[in-house]
C-alpha positions in Angstrom: -26.8 11.1 -15.6 -28.4 8.8 -13.0 -28.7 6.0 -15.6 -25.1 6.5 -16.5 -24.0 6.4 -12.9 -26.1 3.3 -12.1 -24.7 1.5 -15.1 -21.1 2.2 -14.1 -21.8 1.2 -10.4 -23.2 -2.1 -11.7 -20.2 -2.8 -13.9 -17.6 -2.2 -11.1 -19.2 -4.9 -9.0 -17.7 -7.5 -11.4 -14.2 -8.4 -10.2 -12.3 -8.6 -13.4 -8.6 -8.4 -12.4 -6.5 -9.9 -15.1 -3.9 -12.5 -14.0 -0.4 -12.3 -15.6 0.5 -15.8 -14.4 -2.4 -17.4 -16.2 -1.8 -18.4 -19.9 -5.5 -18.8 -20.7 -7.7 -16.1 -22.3 -9.4 -14.6 -20.5 -6.9 -14.9 -17.7 -9.6 -14.6 -15.0 -13.1 -16.0 -14.6 -14.5 -12.6 -13.6 -13.9 -11.3 -17.1 -15.9 -14.1 -18.6 -18.8 -13.5 -16.2 -18.7 -9.8 -17.1 -18.7 -10.5 -20.8 -21.7 -12.8 -20.5 -23.6 -10.1 -18.5 -22.7 -7.5 -21.2 -23.7 -9.8 -24.0 -27.2 -10.1 -22.5 -27.4 -6.3 -22.0 -26.4 -5.5 -25.5 -29.0 -7.9 -26.9 -31.7 -6.4 -24.7 -30.7 -2.9 -26.0 -31.2 -4.0 -29.5 -27.7 -4.6 -30.9 -27.2 -7.4 -33.4 -24.5 -10.1 -34.1 -23.6 -10.2 -30.3 -20.8 -12.8 -30.0 -18.3 -13.9 -27.4 -15.3 -15.6 -29.0 -13.6 -18.7 -27.6 -10.9 -16.4 -26.2 -13.3 -14.1 -24.4 -13.7 -11.2 -26.9 -17.2 -9.7 -27.0 -18.3 -8.0 -30.2 -21.6 -6.6 -31.5 -23.1 -4.6 -34.3 -25.4 -1.6 -34.4 -26.7 -1.6 -38.0 -26.7 1.5 -40.2 -29.9 3.5 -40.3 -29.1 5.3 -43.5 -29.2 4.3 -47.2 -26.0 5.7 -48.5 -22.6 4.0 -47.9 -20.5 5.1 -45.0 -17.4 3.9 -43.2 -17.8 1.2 -40.5 -16.5 2.7 -37.3 -15.6 0.7 -34.2 -15.4 1.5 -30.5 -13.3 -0.6 -28.2 -12.7 -1.0 -24.4 -11.3 -3.6 -22.2 -13.0 -5.9 -19.7 -10.2 -6.3 -17.2 -8.8 -4.2 -14.4 -5.2 -3.9 -13.4 -3.6 -6.5 -11.1 -1.7 -3.7 -9.4 -4.5 -3.4 -6.8 -7.6 -5.2 -5.6 -10.8 -4.9 -7.6 -12.8 -7.0 -5.1 -15.9 -5.6 -3.4 -15.7 -2.2 -4.9 -17.7 0.1 -2.7 -17.8 3.5 -4.5 -18.4 6.8 -2.8 -20.5 9.4 -4.6 -19.4 13.0 -4.0 -22.2 15.4 -5.3 -21.3 19.0 -5.9 -17.7 18.6 -4.9 -16.6 21.5 -2.7 -12.9 21.5 -3.5 -11.7 20.1 -0.2 -9.9 16.9 0.5 -12.0 13.7 0.4 -11.6 10.9 3.0 -11.4 7.5 1.4 -13.0 5.2 3.9 -13.6 5.5 7.6 -10.1 4.9 9.1 -8.8 8.3 8.1 -5.6 7.1 6.5 -6.3 7.8 2.9 -7.4 11.1 1.3 -7.9 12.6 -2.1 -6.3 16.0 -1.5 -5.9 18.9 -4.0 -2.4 19.4 -2.5 -1.4 16.0 -3.9 -3.8 15.7 -6.8 -4.1 19.3 -8.2 -6.5 18.3 -10.9 -9.1 18.4 -8.1 -8.9 22.2 -8.0 -10.7 22.4 -11.4 -13.5 20.0 -10.3 -15.5 22.1 -7.9 -19.2 21.5 -8.4 -18.7 18.2 -10.2 -19.9 14.8 -9.3 -17.0 12.5 -8.3 -17.1 8.8 -7.9 -14.3 7.6 -5.7 -13.1 4.4 -4.0 -13.5 3.8 -0.3 -9.7 3.2 0.0 -9.9 -0.6 -0.1 -9.9 -1.2 -3.8 -9.3 0.5 -7.1 -12.5 1.9 -8.7 -12.4 0.1 -12.1 -12.9 3.2 -14.3 -10.1 1.8 -16.3 -11.9 0.6 -18.3 -15.4 0.1 -17.1 -16.0 3.8 -17.6 -15.1 3.2 -21.3 -17.5 0.3 -21.5 -20.2 2.4 -19.8 -19.7 5.2 -22.3 -19.9 2.9 -25.3 -23.0 0.9 -24.1 -24.8 4.1 -23.1 -24.0 5.7 -26.5 -25.3 2.7 -28.4 -28.5 2.6 -26.3 -29.0 6.3 -27.0 -28.7 5.8 -30.7 -31.1 2.8 -30.7 -33.7 5.0 -28.9 -33.1 8.0 -31.2 -33.3 6.7 -34.7 -33.6 10.3 -36.0 -29.8 10.5 -35.5 -28.2 9.2 -38.7 -25.3 6.8 -38.4 -23.6 4.1 -40.4 -22.8 0.6 -39.2 -21.1 0.7 -35.8 -19.0 -2.2 -34.4 -18.1 -2.5 -30.7 -15.5 -4.7 -29.1 -14.7 -5.5 -25.5 -11.3 -7.2 -25.0 -9.9 -9.2 -22.1 -6.5 -8.9 -20.5 -5.5 -5.4 -21.8 -3.8 -4.6 -18.5 -1.4 -7.4 -18.9 -0.5 -6.6 -22.5 -2.6 -9.3 -24.2 -5.7 -7.3 -25.2 -5.0 -7.6 -29.0 -3.6 -11.1 -29.0 -6.7 -12.8 -30.3 -8.6 -9.8 -31.8 -9.9 -10.7 -35.2 -9.5 -7.5 -37.2 -11.0 -9.0 -40.4 -14.2 -10.3 -38.8 -14.6 -7.1 -36.7 -15.0 -5.4 -40.1 -14.4 -1.8 -39.1 -12.6 0.8 -41.3 -11.1 2.3 -38.2 -11.9 2.4 -34.5 -11.4 4.3 -31.2 -10.4 2.9 -27.9 -12.4 4.6 -25.1 -9.7 4.2 -22.6 -8.3 7.7 -21.8 -8.4 9.8 -18.7 -9.0 13.5 -18.4 -11.7 15.2 -20.3 -10.7 16.1 -23.9 -7.8 13.6 -24.1 -7.4 12.5 -27.7 -4.3 10.4 -28.2 -2.7 8.9 -31.3 0.9 8.7 -30.1 2.1 6.2 -27.6 5.4 4.7 -26.3 7.4 2.2 -28.2 7.6 -0.5 -25.5 9.9 -3.4 -24.7 10.4 -5.8 -21.8 13.9 -6.7 -20.5 14.9 -9.6 -18.3 18.3 -9.8 -16.8 19.7 -13.0 -15.2 23.0 -12.9 -13.3 24.9 -16.0 -12.3 27.2 -15.8 -9.4 29.5 -18.1 -7.4 28.7 -18.7 -3.8 31.7 -19.4 -1.6 31.9 -19.2 2.2 32.7 -15.5 3.0 35.7 -16.5 5.1 37.3 -18.2 2.0 35.9 -15.9 -0.7 39.0 -14.0 -1.7 39.3 -14.1 -5.5 36.6 -16.8 -5.7 33.2 -15.4 -4.8 31.1 -13.7 -7.5 28.1 -12.0 -5.8 25.2 -12.0 -8.2 23.2 -9.4 -6.2 26.1 -6.9 -6.2 26.4 -7.3 -10.0 22.7 -6.7 -10.3 23.2 -3.5 -8.3 26.0 -2.5 -10.6 23.8 -3.2 -13.7 21.2 -0.8 -12.3 23.7 1.9 -11.4 25.1 1.9 -15.0 21.6 3.0 -16.3 21.0 6.8 -16.1 19.3 7.7 -12.8 17.4 10.6 -14.4 15.7 8.4 -17.0 13.0 6.7 -14.8 9.2 7.1 -14.8 9.4 9.5 -11.8 11.9 11.8 -13.5 10.5 12.1 -17.0 7.5 13.7 -18.6 5.8 14.2 -22.0 7.9 12.7 -24.8 10.8 11.7 -22.5 11.5 7.9 -22.4 12.7 5.9 -19.5 14.0 2.6 -18.0 11.7 1.2 -15.3 12.9 -1.5 -12.9 9.8 -3.5 -12.1 11.3 -6.4 -10.2 14.5 -7.4 -8.4 15.3 -10.6 -6.6 18.5 -12.4 -5.8 21.2 -13.8 -3.5 24.9 -14.5 -4.0 24.3 -17.3 -6.5 21.6 -15.8 -8.7 19.9 -12.5 -9.3 17.1 -11.5 -11.6 16.1 -8.0 -12.8 13.0 -7.1 -14.8 12.6 -3.8 -16.7 10.3 -2.1 -19.1 11.8 0.2 -21.7 9.8 3.1 -23.1 10.3 5.8 -25.7 8.2 7.6 -28.3 11.1 8.1 -30.7 11.9 4.8 -32.6 15.6 5.6 -32.9 16.1 6.4 -29.3 14.0 3.3 -28.4 16.4 1.2 -30.4 19.3 2.8 -28.6 17.7 2.1 -25.2 17.3 -1.6 -26.0 20.9 -1.7 -27.3 22.2 -0.2 -24.1 21.1 -3.3 -22.2 23.2 -5.4 -24.5 26.1 -3.1 -24.1 25.9 -3.4 -20.3 25.7 -7.2 -20.7 29.0 -7.2 -22.8 30.7 -4.9 -20.4 29.9 -6.9 -17.3 30.7 -10.3 -18.9 34.1 -8.9 -19.9 34.6 -7.8 -16.3 33.2 -10.9 -14.5 33.4 -13.7 -17.0 31.5 -15.1 -20.0 27.7 -15.8 -19.3 27.7 -14.1 -16.0 25.0 -11.8 -17.3 22.3 -12.8 -19.7 19.9 -10.2 -21.1 16.7 -10.9 -22.9 14.9 -8.0 -24.6 11.5 -8.4 -26.2 9.4 -5.9 -28.0 5.8 -5.4 -26.7 4.2 -2.7 -28.9 5.1 0.3 -31.0 4.1 3.9 -31.5 0.8 4.0 -33.4 1.6 7.5 -34.7 3.1 5.9 -37.8 -0.2 4.2 -38.6 -2.5 7.0 -37.7 -0.8 9.9 -39.6 -1.8 8.5 -43.0 -5.4 8.5 -41.9 -5.3 11.7 -39.8 -8.9 12.5 -40.8 -10.1 10.0 -38.1 -8.4 12.2 -35.5 -9.9 15.3 -37.0 -13.3 13.7 -36.9 -12.9 13.0 -33.2 -11.8 16.6 -32.6 -15.0 17.8 -34.3 -17.1 15.4 -32.2 -15.6 16.7 -29.0 -16.0 20.4 -30.0 -19.7 19.7 -30.9 -20.0 18.3 -27.3 -18.5 21.5 -25.9 -15.2 19.8 -25.1 -11.8 21.2 -25.9 -9.6 18.5 -27.5 -6.4 17.8 -25.6 -4.0 16.1 -27.9 -1.0 14.7 -26.2 1.1 11.5 -26.2 0.2 8.5 -24.2 2.9 7.7 -21.6 1.9 4.0 -21.9 0.0 2.0 -24.5 -3.5 0.8 -25.3 -5.0 -2.0 -27.3 -5.2 0.6 -30.0 -1.4 0.7 -30.5 -1.2 -3.0 -31.4 -4.5 -2.9 -33.3 -3.2 0.0 -35.5 -0.3 -2.3 -36.5 -2.8 -5.1 -37.2 -4.6 -3.0 -39.7 -7.2 -1.2 -37.6 -6.2 2.4 -37.0 -7.3 3.2 -33.5 -6.8 6.5 -31.6 -7.7 6.8 -27.9 -10.5 9.0 -26.4 -11.1 10.2 -22.8 -13.5 8.6 -20.2 -13.2 11.2 -17.4 -11.3 8.9 -15.1 -8.2 9.8 -13.0 -5.4 8.1 -11.0 -6.0 4.6 -12.4 -4.8 1.4 -10.9 -5.0 2.2 -7.2 -7.2 3.4 -4.3 -6.9 7.1 -5.4 -8.8 6.4 -8.6 -11.8 8.5 -9.3 -14.3 9.3 -12.0 -15.9 12.6 -12.9 -19.5 11.7 -13.9 -20.1 14.9 -16.0 -16.9 14.1 -18.0 -18.1 10.5 -18.6 -21.3 12.0 -20.0 -19.2 14.1 -22.4 -17.5 10.9 -23.5 -20.9 9.4 -24.4 -21.8 12.6 -26.3 -18.4 12.4 -28.2 -19.1 8.8 -29.3 -22.6 9.8 -30.5 -21.2 12.8 -32.4 -18.6 10.7 -34.1 -21.2 8.3 -35.3 -23.4 11.1 -36.6 -20.6 13.1 -38.2 -19.2 10.1 -40.0 -22.5 9.4 -41.6 -22.6 12.7 -43.5 -23.0 12.0 -47.2 -20.0 13.1 -49.2 -20.6 15.3 -52.3 
């Protein structure tokens, strides 16, 4: 596992934060530098057809080592880290043989990983944890996935006695800002199906995700001196508050679990003259998802009837859809991953993603793509950590998928 740890620690030194305000792909220079580094590494390992596209997508091929025909399988992870928290100067802490107590993140004593707050730590005694030092995120999302894929490919190259068909790998930019599949060339990738290695806890195997939409609300008010405002002023910020209050307070990210959808207010800004709200809308059920989007339009009509035409303007835009619809017809690819996990001594944990991955969009682009665990936890912030033994199990799962898929059919 030392080689696995060293590879991961090397990868997280690349600052690859994606930038939602940049229209280019990749949206940050660090992603390009990381892709170039990985390109050289993949070639040195022995992979073929290593290419970086004009838009920053890195792909490569591990050729088949068997004579009979088998499906071409892909493994995909993303190069970027979330803009929610800094990824600069990642200084990881290695906790060997974790004792089950709280872990100090850094030297100032203000941040801790505590089992009282993060109960998953209670099951990790004796494991090797890789944590932040409190000043950055760790980058396991998704450099742990890249580590697992590269390590698995290297192992297969060094162990030709393990049979496998042609394997394609792909590392995408800007997944964290919703653009990871924008310029992914499914046809040239050439896989029959793929797996994103972008999950969390050990055993996670996911083929259901949210239907997702973005909503932007603009409110136009009328600013009048408050001393002369009677029957004249229209306060845009107060109407923004009213808009929020109409939405159900028990349908937010912090009040919902499992298959329950939500409305999430991500941004609010305004004054008397103008106010802007930004939301994300999520639901696994397509019918309820449509109802959630329609609710925004209903509120728009209600408030415009109350305050005047064009006071409130709502824009709703779909982002991605539940890949379950595309995976169920090829459910054998989920069954294959389950068998691969069980062969690695891992109990599959099948549950819906309360979010999305590149795999959701890729599934609708013709590349069915379930999601597999990496062993990372608490992504996108200073409490992020990785369980090294679970990352090793992710590597084993990838290797087992490749071997099991190569079996000759009678």
